[in-house]
Every structure is written in structure tokens, then in C-alpha cells.
Jmol script that loads the backbone (N, CA, C; Angstrom):
load data "model"
ATOM      1  N   MET A   1      96.240  62.361  -1.014  1.00  0.00           N
ATOM      2  CA  MET A   1      97.099  62.517   0.138  1.00  0.00           C
ATOM      3  C   MET A   1      97.521  63.973   0.271  1.00  0.00           C
ATOM      4  N   SER A   2      97.598  64.413   1.497  1.00  0.00           N
ATOM      5  CA  SER A   2      98.020  65.784   1.722  1.00  0.00           C
ATOM      6  C   SER A   2      99.543  65.866   1.631  1.00  0.00           C
ATOM      7  N   ASN A   3     100.026  67.076   1.498  1.00  0.00           N
ATOM      8  CA  ASN A   3     101.478  67.281   1.412  1.00  0.00           C
ATOM      9  C   ASN A   3     102.184  66.765   2.662  1.00  0.00           C
ATOM     10  N   ALA A   4     101.580  66.979   3.820  1.00  0.00           N
ATOM     11  CA  ALA A   4     102.192  66.526   5.071  1.00  0.00           C
ATOM     12  C   ALA A   4     102.276  65.003   5.093  1.00  0.00           C
ATOM     13  N   THR A   5     101.236  64.340   4.634  1.00  0.00           N
ATOM     14  CA  THR A   5     101.212  62.879   4.603  1.00  0.00           C
ATOM     15  C   THR A   5     102.245  62.348   3.609  1.00  0.00           C
ATOM     16  N   GLU A   6     102.315  62.994   2.451  1.00  0.00           N
ATOM     17  CA  GLU A   6     103.310  62.600   1.441  1.00  0.00           C
ATOM     18  C   GLU A   6     104.724  62.784   1.976  1.00  0.00           C
ATOM     19  N   GLU A   7     104.943  63.868   2.687  1.00  0.00           N
ATOM     20  CA  GLU A   7     106.275  64.149   3.242  1.00  0.00           C
ATOM     21  C   GLU A   7     106.658  63.098   4.284  1.00  0.00           C
ATOM     22  N   VAL A   8     105.698  62.720   5.120  1.00  0.00           N
ATOM     23  CA  VAL A   8     105.952  61.680   6.128  1.00  0.00           C
ATOM     24  C   VAL A   8     106.288  60.361   5.435  1.00  0.00           C
ATOM     25  N   ALA A   9     105.516  60.005   4.403  1.00  0.00           N
ATOM     26  CA  ALA A   9     105.750  58.766   3.661  1.00  0.00           C
ATOM     27  C   ALA A   9     107.118  58.790   2.986  1.00  0.00           C
ATOM     28  N   GLN A  10     107.486  59.920   2.417  1.00  0.00           N
ATOM     29  CA  GLN A  10     108.797  60.046   1.772  1.00  0.00           C
ATOM     30  C   GLN A  10     109.918  59.914   2.801  1.00  0.00           C
ATOM     31  N   ASP A  11     109.742  60.533   3.958  1.00  0.00           N
ATOM     32  CA  ASP A  11     110.746  60.433   5.021  1.00  0.00           C
ATOM     33  C   ASP A  11     110.890  58.995   5.508  1.00  0.00           C
ATOM     34  N   GLN A  12     109.759  58.306   5.651  1.00  0.00           N
ATOM     35  CA  GLN A  12     109.818  56.905   6.078  1.00  0.00           C
ATOM     36  C   GLN A  12     110.530  56.057   5.030  1.00  0.00           C
ATOM     37  N   LEU A  13     110.184  56.264   3.770  1.00  0.00           N
ATOM     38  CA  LEU A  13     110.806  55.514   2.687  1.00  0.00           C
ATOM     39  C   LEU A  13     112.306  55.764   2.662  1.00  0.00           C
ATOM     40  N   ARG A  14     112.697  57.026   2.761  1.00  0.00           N
ATOM     41  CA  ARG A  14     114.114  57.383   2.766  1.00  0.00           C
ATOM     42  C   ARG A  14     114.825  56.709   3.944  1.00  0.00           C
ATOM     43  N   SER A  15     114.186  56.702   5.095  1.00  0.00           N
ATOM     44  CA  SER A  15     114.752  56.076   6.283  1.00  0.00           C
ATOM     45  C   SER A  15     114.948  54.573   6.077  1.00  0.00           C
ATOM     46  N   PHE A  16     113.936  53.903   5.518  1.00  0.00           N
ATOM     47  CA  PHE A  16     114.049  52.471   5.253  1.00  0.00           C
ATOM     48  C   PHE A  16     115.191  52.184   4.273  1.00  0.00           C
ATOM     49  N   VAL A  17     115.241  52.956   3.203  1.00  0.00           N
ATOM     50  CA  VAL A  17     116.279  52.755   2.187  1.00  0.00           C
ATOM     51  C   VAL A  17     117.664  52.961   2.800  1.00  0.00           C
ATOM     52  N   GLU A  18     117.839  54.022   3.564  1.00  0.00           N
ATOM     53  CA  GLU A  18     119.142  54.303   4.175  1.00  0.00           C
ATOM     54  C   GLU A  18     119.539  53.218   5.169  1.00  0.00           C
ATOM     55  N   ARG A  19     118.578  52.730   5.953  1.00  0.00           N
ATOM     56  CA  ARG A  19     118.876  51.647   6.905  1.00  0.00           C
ATOM     57  C   ARG A  19     119.292  50.381   6.173  1.00  0.00           C
ATOM     58  N   ILE A  20     118.557  50.048   5.105  1.00  0.00           N
ATOM     59  CA  ILE A  20     118.890  48.850   4.328  1.00  0.00           C
ATOM     60  C   ILE A  20     120.271  48.998   3.704  1.00  0.00           C
ATOM     61  N   GLU A  21     120.564  50.162   3.151  1.00  0.00           N
ATOM     62  CA  GLU A  21     121.885  50.388   2.547  1.00  0.00           C
ATOM     63  C   GLU A  21     122.996  50.242   3.581  1.00  0.00           C
ATOM     64  N   ARG A  22     122.779  50.762   4.770  1.00  0.00           N
ATOM     65  CA  ARG A  22     123.771  50.677   5.842  1.00  0.00           C
ATOM     66  C   ARG A  22     123.983  49.218   6.250  1.00  0.00           C
ATOM     67  N   LEU A  23     122.884  48.482   6.378  1.00  0.00           N
ATOM     68  CA  LEU A  23     122.984  47.066   6.744  1.00  0.00           C
ATOM     69  C   LEU A  23     123.651  46.243   5.647  1.00  0.00           C
ATOM     70  N   GLU A  24     123.355  46.555   4.391  1.00  0.00           N
ATOM     71  CA  GLU A  24     124.006  45.861   3.273  1.00  0.00           C
ATOM     72  C   GLU A  24     125.520  46.097   3.310  1.00  0.00           C
ATOM     73  N   GLU A  25     125.932  47.307   3.626  1.00  0.00           N
ATOM     74  CA  GLU A  25     127.361  47.614   3.719  1.00  0.00           C
ATOM     75  C   GLU A  25     127.999  46.852   4.881  1.00  0.00           C
ATOM     76  N   GLU A  26     127.297  46.796   6.015  1.00  0.00           N
ATOM     77  CA  GLU A  26     127.805  46.030   7.158  1.00  0.00           C
ATOM     78  C   GLU A  26     127.912  44.552   6.803  1.00  0.00           C
ATOM     79  N   LYS A  27     126.913  44.042   6.072  1.00  0.00           N
ATOM     80  CA  LYS A  27     126.922  42.637   5.656  1.00  0.00           C
ATOM     81  C   LYS A  27     128.122  42.362   4.760  1.00  0.00           C
ATOM     82  N   LYS A  28     128.410  43.277   3.839  1.00  0.00           N
ATOM     83  CA  LYS A  28     129.558  43.118   2.943  1.00  0.00           C
ATOM     84  C   LYS A  28     130.856  43.116   3.742  1.00  0.00           C
ATOM     85  N   THR A  29     130.960  44.002   4.711  1.00  0.00           N
ATOM     86  CA  THR A  29     132.160  44.072   5.549  1.00  0.00           C
ATOM     87  C   THR A  29     132.347  42.776   6.320  1.00  0.00           C
ATOM     88  N   ILE A  30     131.266  42.265   6.892  1.00  0.00           N
ATOM     89  CA  ILE A  30     131.342  41.008   7.636  1.00  0.00           C
ATOM     90  C   ILE A  30     131.705  39.861   6.700  1.00  0.00           C
ATOM     91  N   SER A  31     131.117  39.829   5.513  1.00  0.00           N
ATOM     92  CA  SER A  31     131.433  38.793   4.531  1.00  0.00           C
ATOM     93  C   SER A  31     132.915  38.826   4.169  1.00  0.00           C
ATOM     94  N   ASP A  32     133.441  40.030   3.963  1.00  0.00           N
ATOM     95  CA  ASP A  32     134.872  40.174   3.666  1.00  0.00           C
ATOM     96  C   ASP A  32     135.722  39.687   4.836  1.00  0.00           C
ATOM     97  N   ASP A  33     135.300  39.979   6.064  1.00  0.00           N
ATOM     98  CA  ASP A  33     136.025  39.522   7.247  1.00  0.00           C
ATOM     99  C   ASP A  33     136.036  37.996   7.327  1.00  0.00           C
ATOM    100  N   ILE A  34     134.910  37.371   7.013  1.00  0.00           N
ATOM    101  CA  ILE A  34     134.826  35.911   7.031  1.00  0.00           C
ATOM    102  C   ILE A  34     135.762  35.322   5.978  1.00  0.00           C
ATOM    103  N   LYS A  35     135.782  35.904   4.786  1.00  0.00           N
ATOM    104  CA  LYS A  35     136.704  35.438   3.741  1.00  0.00           C
ATOM    105  C   LYS A  35     138.147  35.533   4.217  1.00  0.00           C
ATOM    106  N   ASP A  36     138.473  36.610   4.916  1.00  0.00           N
ATOM    107  CA  ASP A  36     139.832  36.784   5.427  1.00  0.00           C
ATOM    108  C   ASP A  36     140.189  35.695   6.442  1.00  0.00           C
ATOM    109  N   VAL A  37     139.241  35.330   7.292  1.00  0.00           N
ATOM    110  CA  VAL A  37     139.501  34.286   8.289  1.00  0.00           C
ATOM    111  C   VAL A  37     139.702  32.944   7.589  1.00  0.00           C
ATOM    112  N   TYR A  38     138.871  32.637   6.584  1.00  0.00           N
ATOM    113  CA  TYR A  38     139.062  31.405   5.829  1.00  0.00           C
ATOM    114  C   TYR A  38     140.431  31.396   5.145  1.00  0.00           C
ATOM    115  N   ALA A  39     140.827  32.523   4.569  1.00  0.00           N
ATOM    116  CA  ALA A  39     142.142  32.608   3.916  1.00  0.00           C
ATOM    117  C   ALA A  39     143.265  32.391   4.929  1.00  0.00           C
ATOM    118  N   GLU A  40     143.108  32.948   6.118  1.00  0.00           N
ATOM    119  CA  GLU A  40     144.096  32.764   7.177  1.00  0.00           C
ATOM    120  C   GLU A  40     144.169  31.291   7.581  1.00  0.00           C
ATOM    121  N   ALA A  41     143.008  30.657   7.720  1.00  0.00           N
ATOM    122  CA  ALA A  41     142.975  29.233   8.076  1.00  0.00           C
ATOM    123  C   ALA A  41     143.644  28.399   6.991  1.00  0.00           C
ATOM    124  N   LYS A  42     143.358  28.722   5.739  1.00  0.00           N
ATOM    125  CA  LYS A  42     143.981  28.008   4.617  1.00  0.00           C
ATOM    126  C   LYS A  42     145.488  28.198   4.630  1.00  0.00           C
ATOM    127  N   GLY A  43     145.913  29.404   4.946  1.00  0.00           N
ATOM    128  CA  GLY A  43     147.339  29.706   4.998  1.00  0.00           C
ATOM    129  C   GLY A  43     148.081  28.933   6.074  1.00  0.00           C
ATOM    130  N   THR A  44     147.357  28.498   7.086  1.00  0.00           N
ATOM    131  CA  THR A  44     147.992  27.719   8.147  1.00  0.00           C
ATOM    132  C   THR A  44     147.802  26.223   7.938  1.00  0.00           C
ATOM    133  N   GLY A  45     147.208  25.847   6.785  1.00  0.00           N
ATOM    134  CA  GLY A  45     147.145  24.442   6.423  1.00  0.00           C
ATOM    135  C   GLY A  45     145.804  23.758   6.609  1.00  0.00           C
ATOM    136  N   PHE A  46     144.782  24.472   7.014  1.00  0.00           N
ATOM    137  CA  PHE A  46     143.477  23.844   7.193  1.00  0.00           C
ATOM    138  C   PHE A  46     142.762  23.700   5.856  1.00  0.00           C
ATOM    139  N   ASP A  47     141.995  22.623   5.699  1.00  0.00           N
ATOM    140  CA  ASP A  47     141.207  22.367   4.503  1.00  0.00           C
ATOM    141  C   ASP A  47     139.920  23.195   4.602  1.00  0.00           C
ATOM    142  N   ILE A  48     139.749  24.123   3.687  1.00  0.00           N
ATOM    143  CA  ILE A  48     138.644  25.070   3.756  1.00  0.00           C
ATOM    144  C   ILE A  48     137.294  24.392   3.532  1.00  0.00           C
ATOM    145  N   LYS A  49     137.230  23.422   2.610  1.00  0.00           N
ATOM    146  CA  LYS A  49     135.958  22.723   2.380  1.00  0.00           C
ATOM    147  C   LYS A  49     135.500  22.025   3.651  1.00  0.00           C
ATOM    148  N   VAL A  50     136.432  21.375   4.328  1.00  0.00           N
ATOM    149  CA  VAL A  50     136.091  20.675   5.569  1.00  0.00           C
ATOM    150  C   VAL A  50     135.728  21.689   6.648  1.00  0.00           C
ATOM    151  N   LEU A  51     136.448  22.777   6.721  1.00  0.00           N
ATOM    152  CA  LEU A  51     136.152  23.812   7.710  1.00  0.00           C
ATOM    153  C   LEU A  51     134.748  24.372   7.498  1.00  0.00           C
ATOM    154  N   ARG A  52     134.365  24.611   6.251  1.00  0.00           N
ATOM    155  CA  ARG A  52     133.010  25.090   5.955  1.00  0.00           C
ATOM    156  C   ARG A  52     131.968  24.064   6.381  1.00  0.00           C
ATOM    157  N   LYS A  53     132.266  22.776   6.160  1.00  0.00           N
ATOM    158  CA  LYS A  53     131.344  21.717   6.573  1.00  0.00           C
ATOM    159  C   LYS A  53     131.205  21.697   8.093  1.00  0.00           C
ATOM    160  N   VAL A  54     132.319  21.857   8.811  1.00  0.00           N
ATOM    161  CA  VAL A  54     132.277  21.899  10.277  1.00  0.00           C
ATOM    162  C   VAL A  54     131.397  23.048  10.747  1.00  0.00           C
ATOM    163  N   ILE A  55     131.560  24.214  10.133  1.00  0.00           N
ATOM    164  CA  ILE A  55     130.743  25.379  10.490  1.00  0.00           C
ATOM    165  C   ILE A  55     129.270  25.067  10.245  1.00  0.00           C
ATOM    166  N   SER A  56     128.977  24.444   9.115  1.00  0.00           N
ATOM    167  CA  SER A  56     127.600  24.079   8.782  1.00  0.00           C
ATOM    168  C   SER A  56     127.022  23.098   9.799  1.00  0.00           C
ATOM    169  N   LEU A  57     127.813  22.094  10.162  1.00  0.00           N
ATOM    170  CA  LEU A  57     127.342  21.090  11.123  1.00  0.00           C
ATOM    171  C   LEU A  57     127.102  21.696  12.501  1.00  0.00           C
ATOM    172  N   ARG A  58     127.925  22.642  12.894  1.00  0.00           N
ATOM    173  CA  ARG A  58     127.767  23.263  14.212  1.00  0.00           C
ATOM    174  C   ARG A  58     126.486  24.091  14.314  1.00  0.00           C
ATOM    175  N   LYS A  59     125.948  24.500  13.168  1.00  0.00           N
ATOM    176  CA  LYS A  59     124.699  25.262  13.161  1.00  0.00           C
ATOM    177  C   LYS A  59     123.491  24.363  13.436  1.00  0.00           C
ATOM    178  N   GLN A  60     123.647  23.059  13.196  1.00  0.00           N
ATOM    179  CA  GLN A  60     122.536  22.121  13.363  1.00  0.00           C
ATOM    180  C   GLN A  60     122.487  21.616  14.796  1.00  0.00           C
ATOM    181  N   ASP A  61     121.291  21.216  15.215  1.00  0.00           N
ATOM    182  CA  ASP A  61     121.218  20.561  16.520  1.00  0.00           C
ATOM    183  C   ASP A  61     121.627  19.101  16.352  1.00  0.00           C
ATOM    184  N   ALA A  62     121.907  18.430  17.464  1.00  0.00           N
ATOM    185  CA  ALA A  62     122.448  17.073  17.431  1.00  0.00           C
ATOM    186  C   ALA A  62     121.518  16.104  16.709  1.00  0.00           C
ATOM    187  N   ASN A  63     120.223  16.197  16.937  1.00  0.00           N
ATOM    188  CA  ASN A  63     119.281  15.281  16.288  1.00  0.00           C
ATOM    189  C   ASN A  63     119.259  15.461  14.775  1.00  0.00           C
ATOM    190  N   GLU A  64     119.255  16.699  14.335  1.00  0.00           N
ATOM    191  CA  GLU A  64     119.249  16.983  12.901  1.00  0.00           C
ATOM    192  C   GLU A  64     120.531  16.465  12.262  1.00  0.00           C
ATOM    193  N   ARG A  65     121.638  16.674  12.931  1.00  0.00           N
ATOM    194  CA  ARG A  65     122.933  16.225  12.433  1.00  0.00           C
ATOM    195  C   ARG A  65     122.965  14.695  12.329  1.00  0.00           C
ATOM    196  N   GLN A  66     122.485  13.997  13.365  1.00  0.00           N
ATOM    197  CA  GLN A  66     122.463  12.531  13.350  1.00  0.00           C
ATOM    198  C   GLN A  66     121.563  12.005  12.241  1.00  0.00           C
ATOM    199  N   GLU A  67     120.425  12.659  12.035  1.00  0.00           N
ATOM    200  CA  GLU A  67     119.505  12.240  10.979  1.00  0.00           C
ATOM    201  C   GLU A  67     120.164  12.374   9.611  1.00  0.00           C
ATOM    202  N   GLN A  68     120.835  13.480   9.377  1.00  0.00           N
ATOM    203  CA  GLN A  68     121.501  13.681   8.093  1.00  0.00           C
ATOM    204  C   GLN A  68     122.637  12.683   7.892  1.00  0.00           C
ATOM    205  N   GLU A  69     123.387  12.392   8.959  1.00  0.00           N
ATOM    206  CA  GLU A  69     124.467  11.420   8.863  1.00  0.00           C
ATOM    207  C   GLU A  69     123.920  10.036   8.544  1.00  0.00           C
ATOM    208  N   ALA A  70     122.783   9.665   9.132  1.00  0.00           N
ATOM    209  CA  ALA A  70     122.160   8.367   8.871  1.00  0.00           C
ATOM    210  C   ALA A  70     121.710   8.277   7.418  1.00  0.00           C
ATOM    211  N   ILE A  71     121.123   9.348   6.913  1.00  0.00           N
ATOM    212  CA  ILE A  71     120.672   9.358   5.517  1.00  0.00           C
ATOM    213  C   ILE A  71     121.878   9.280   4.579  1.00  0.00           C
ATOM    214  N   LEU A  72     122.932  10.021   4.902  1.00  0.00           N
ATOM    215  CA  LEU A  72     124.148   9.972   4.098  1.00  0.00           C
ATOM    216  C   LEU A  72     124.712   8.552   4.073  1.00  0.00           C
ATOM    217  N   ASP A  73     124.785   7.900   5.227  1.00  0.00           N
ATOM    218  CA  ASP A  73     125.268   6.518   5.290  1.00  0.00           C
ATOM    219  C   ASP A  73     124.406   5.600   4.428  1.00  0.00           C
ATOM    220  N   LEU A  74     123.094   5.770   4.492  1.00  0.00           N
ATOM    221  CA  LEU A  74     122.176   4.967   3.700  1.00  0.00           C
ATOM    222  C   LEU A  74     122.448   5.146   2.207  1.00  0.00           C
ATOM    223  N   TYR A  75     122.600   6.381   1.779  1.00  0.00           N
ATOM    224  CA  TYR A  75     122.868   6.662   0.370  1.00  0.00           C
ATOM    225  C   TYR A  75     124.200   6.061  -0.056  1.00  0.00           C
ATOM    226  N   LEU A  76     125.227   6.216   0.774  1.00  0.00           N
ATOM    227  CA  LEU A  76     126.550   5.674   0.432  1.00  0.00           C
ATOM    228  C   LEU A  76     126.501   4.149   0.341  1.00  0.00           C
ATOM    229  N   GLN A  77     125.775   3.522   1.245  1.00  0.00           N
ATOM    230  CA  GLN A  77     125.617   2.058   1.180  1.00  0.00           C
ATOM    231  C   GLN A  77     124.903   1.659  -0.099  1.00  0.00           C
ATOM    232  N   ALA A  78     123.857   2.367  -0.459  1.00  0.00           N
ATOM    233  CA  ALA A  78     123.086   2.050  -1.662  1.00  0.00           C
ATOM    234  C   ALA A  78     123.949   2.177  -2.913  1.00  0.00           C
ATOM    235  N   LEU A  79     124.939   3.047  -2.872  1.00  0.00           N
ATOM    236  CA  LEU A  79     125.830   3.254  -4.008  1.00  0.00           C
ATOM    237  C   LEU A  79     127.078   2.384  -3.932  1.00  0.00           C
ATOM    238  N   GLY A  80     127.156   1.542  -2.897  1.00  0.00           N
ATOM    239  CA  GLY A  80     128.316   0.662  -2.733  1.00  0.00           C
ATOM    240  C   GLY A  80     129.587   1.404  -2.385  1.00  0.00           C
ATOM    241  N   MET A  81     129.451   2.516  -1.686  1.00  0.00           N
ATOM    242  CA  MET A  81     130.611   3.349  -1.361  1.00  0.00           C
ATOM    243  C   MET A  81     131.081   3.161   0.073  1.00  0.00           C
ATOM    244  N   MET A  82     130.465   2.221   0.796  1.00  0.00           N
ATOM    245  CA  MET A  82     130.878   1.979   2.186  1.00  0.00           C
ATOM    246  C   MET A  82     131.469   0.595   2.272  1.00  0.00           C
ATOM    247  N   ASN A  83     132.417   0.409   3.157  1.00  0.00           N
ATOM    248  CA  ASN A  83     133.056  -0.897   3.337  1.00  0.00           C
ATOM    249  C   ASN A  83     132.187  -1.844   4.102  1.00  0.00           C
TER     250      ASN A  83
END
end "model"
wireframe off; spacefill off
backbone 0.3
color backbone group
């Protein structure tokens, strides 16, 4: 490889590394912000485990959610945990 080619490759590598580092820092900041919101919700009396489950369920489409609920019901029945 020529010096010019090596320099271009080094610049690209440096650029990728710096972009990834910047995004990782943004991700950490967002993660900290999410923790703060959960703490605020907990402070006002909300159950955090249930809140996390609600967030998880909202990410699913209705069909996927219904399928999982049906499977959960089946498992609970098999274990004698349903009335």
C-alpha cells in the first residue's frame, strides 16, 4: 500500500472509531435519562417491573402480543396457576 492509501485508511478508521465513541456516549446519556424517568415514576408510586413490562408490550404488534398472552395462559393452566 502506498503512503497515501495508508493515510486514507487511517483517517477512515479514526473517523469510524470517533463516531462509534460519540454514539456510545450518547447511548450512555440516553440510558441514564431512562433510568431517571423510571426513578421518577417509582417516586410517584408506580411499580417499575410492571412499567417495564408495559413498555415491552407496547413494542410488540397486537398479533404478537396476543400470541404470547395465549401461550402464557396455556403454561399457567398446565401448572395449575389459573382459576
